[in-house]
N, C-alpha and C positions, 0 to 999 in steps of 0.2 A: 523557280516554283517547285516545291516539293511534291512528291506523289500524293500526300494527303491534301495539299492545297489544290491539286488538280482534281481530286475526287470531290472536294467541297465545291469547286467551280462547276463540275459536271452535274452535281446534285442541284445546284442553283439553276442551271440552265434547264434541267429536267422539270423542276418545279415551275419555272416561268412558262414552259411549253404547256404543261397541264393547265395552268391558270388561263393562258391565252386560248387554248382549245375550248375550255368551258365557256369563256366569255364570248367566243366566236359562235359557238352553237346556240347559246342563249339569245344572242343578238341577231344572228343571221340564219338560224335554222329554217324558218319559214321562207325567207327570200331564196335560200339555196334550193329548197323544194320547188318553189315557183319557177326558178330558172331551169331546173331539170325538166319540169313540165313544158316550158316554152321551147327548150332545145329539142325535146322529143316531138313536139308539134311541128317545128321547123323541118326536122328530118322526115317525119311522117308525111309531110306535105310535099316532099321532093326537094327541099332546100338543103343547103350545105352549111357547114361551119367553117369560118376562116378565123384563125387564132394567131395572135402576134404578141411578142414580148421581146425585150432587149436583154442581152447578157445571159445570165442564168435562167431568166424567164423565157428566153428564146428556146432553150433546151426543154424547159417545162412545157411550153406550147407544143413542141414536137412530140414530147412524151404523151401528152393528152390526146393529140390527134392520132398518134400511133395506136393508142389504146382503143380509140373509137373505130379506127380502120380495122384493127386486128381483134383484140379483146383484152380485158383486164385480168381475167382469170381463165385458167385452162379447164375449169369445170363447166364452162358454157361455150359451146360451139355455135356460133351465130354468124349471120350475114355481116358484111363490112358496112360501116356507117360512113356517110360522106363528110369528111373533115380534112382541112388543109392547114398546115402551119405556114404562115406567111414569112416566118423567120428562117426557113430551112434551105432555101436555094441561094447558095453563095454567089453564083453567076448573076442571077437576077438582082439580088440585093446590091452587089457592087456596081452593076450597070446603072441601076436607078440612082444610086448615090452619086456616081460619076456624072451622069447626064442631067439629073434634076436636083440633086442635093439629098442628104441623108433623111431629111424630114419627109421625103416622098416615097421611101422604100416600101412601105406597106400600102399607102394610098394608091400607088400605081397598080398594084395587084388587085385591089378592090375595084378600081376603075375597070380593069380588064376582065375579071372573072366573077365579080359580084353582081347579084341580081336581086330584085325584090323577092322576098321569100327566103333569102339566106340570112345568116346571122354572123356578125363580127364580134369576136371576144378579145378584149385587150387585157393583158396582164402587166401590172406595174406596181412597184412598191410605193411610188409617190403620186402617180396620176399626172405627171407633168412632161413625159418625154415628147418632144415636138413631133416625132414620127408617129406616135400613137394618137396624139391630138389631131394631126392631119388625117390619119386613117379614120378616126371617128367622125370627123367632119365630112369626109368623102362618103362614108357609109350612110350618114344622115341624108346627104344630098341625093343619094341613089335610092332612098327609101328602104335601106337595109336595117333590120333590127340590130341593136348593139347591146352588149353586156360587158362588164369589166369586173375583175377582181383586183381591188386596189388597197393600198395601205395608207396609213396616216389619215389625213383629212379628205383624201380622194383627189386632191389637186384639180387641175383644169378639166380632166376627163369626167369628173363627177357631174358636171353640168352638161356634158355633151353626149353622155351614154344613157340609153333607155333604161337599163337595169344595172346601176352601179352597186356592187357589193363591196362595202368598205370594211376591211378587217381592222378592228379596234386595237391597233398596234403600230408603234413607230419604229421598232427594231426591224431592219430589213431582213435579217435571217428568220425572225419569227414570222414576219409577213409571208415570206416565201414558203415556209413550212405549212402555214395555214392554207395558202393558195394550192399547194400540192395536195393537201388533204381534201379540200373542197373539190378539186378536179377529179380525184379518184372516186369520191362519193358520187359526183355527177355521172361518171361513166357507169358505175354500178346501178344507179337509179335509171338511167337511160336504157341500159341493157334490159333491166327488168320490165320497163314500160314497152319497149319496142320488140324485144326478142324473147318473150316469155314462152 
């Protein structure tokens, strides 16, 4: 691939991202604002967020919860907000996978630390990972509010989640880009609501 071919490819990806972002904002703008309000209400009422994803979305779950616990911008010094990435503890994940099977790695955590008044947030490009499906079922059984940022058609999670936000995109990289954007926007909005 020549340097010019690479630049053409880069421009094509950039154009796709711009179109994807516009479509996402047009279709999901109000649901994102509603989710922000609900998260702020959960935290304001003493609840916590539990967030999970697989692979790269495990890292994004940790980034999101880290920004809630710390802050997204150094311009705002604020209190820590209660959030936990269920994807971040390697010892717990491997123990649950060994003893119960990989589909239980998030559900076991929700069983142990989740309470009515908390919120579970799933991150998936397909909506079909068995461990997120099991976690959503566990959250539902415990009366825990659930939300998800999903790609494609929303998969199995779409029907299990209280607030599924489905990004109108099938390309996994583009879905993850939009998920990251939405999560950053959520932190900004939550900070403004709770820590003004």
